C-alpha positions in Angstrom: 133.6 105.9 57.1 131.8 106.8 60.2 131.6 104.1 62.9 127.8 104.5 62.8 127.7 103.4 59.4 129.8 100.4 60.2 127.6 99.2 63.1 124.5 99.0 60.6 126.6 96.2 58.4 126.5 92.7 59.1 129.5 90.6 60.4 130.2 89.1 57.1 130.2 92.7 55.4 132.5 93.8 58.5 134.9 91.0 57.2 134.9 91.4 53.5 135.5 95.3 54.4 138.8 94.2 56.6 140.0 92.4 53.6 139.6 95.1 51.5 141.2 97.8 53.8 144.2 95.3 54.7 144.7 94.9 50.9 144.5 98.7 50.1 146.8 99.7 52.9 149.4 97.2 51.5 149.2 98.8 48.3 149.3 102.2 50.0 152.4 101.2 51.6 154.0 99.5 48.4 153.4 102.8 46.5 155.2 104.9 49.3 158.1 102.6 49.5 158.6 103.1 45.6 157.7 107.0 45.6 154.6 106.6 43.6 152.3 107.6 46.3 151.2 111.2 45.8 149.4 112.0 49.1 151.0 110.0 52.2 147.9 110.9 54.4 146.0 108.3 52.2 147.9 105.3 54.6 146.9 107.3 57.5 143.4 107.4 56.1 143.5 103.5 55.5 144.8 102.7 58.9 142.2 104.6 60.7 139.4 103.1 58.6 140.7 99.5 59.2 140.9 100.3 63.0 137.3 101.2 63.1 136.2 98.1 61.1 138.1 95.8 63.8 136.6 97.8 66.5 133.0 97.3 65.7 133.9 93.6 64.7 135.2 92.8 67.7 132.1 94.7 69.5 129.7 92.5 67.4 131.7 89.3 68.0 132.1 89.9 71.7 
């Protein structure tokens, strides 16, 4: 997900996206710990997406 796309969203949508990504990251980490994750790069991508959302959210709030 691109930062430009995120900047077009409202604060409420960004908060919802943050919750979804945090939950997805938790599930991916759990799968990785139990050796059921096929691609470990999904964790890296989820972390980056979450960081982008948090950055844009803080830009809008501050």
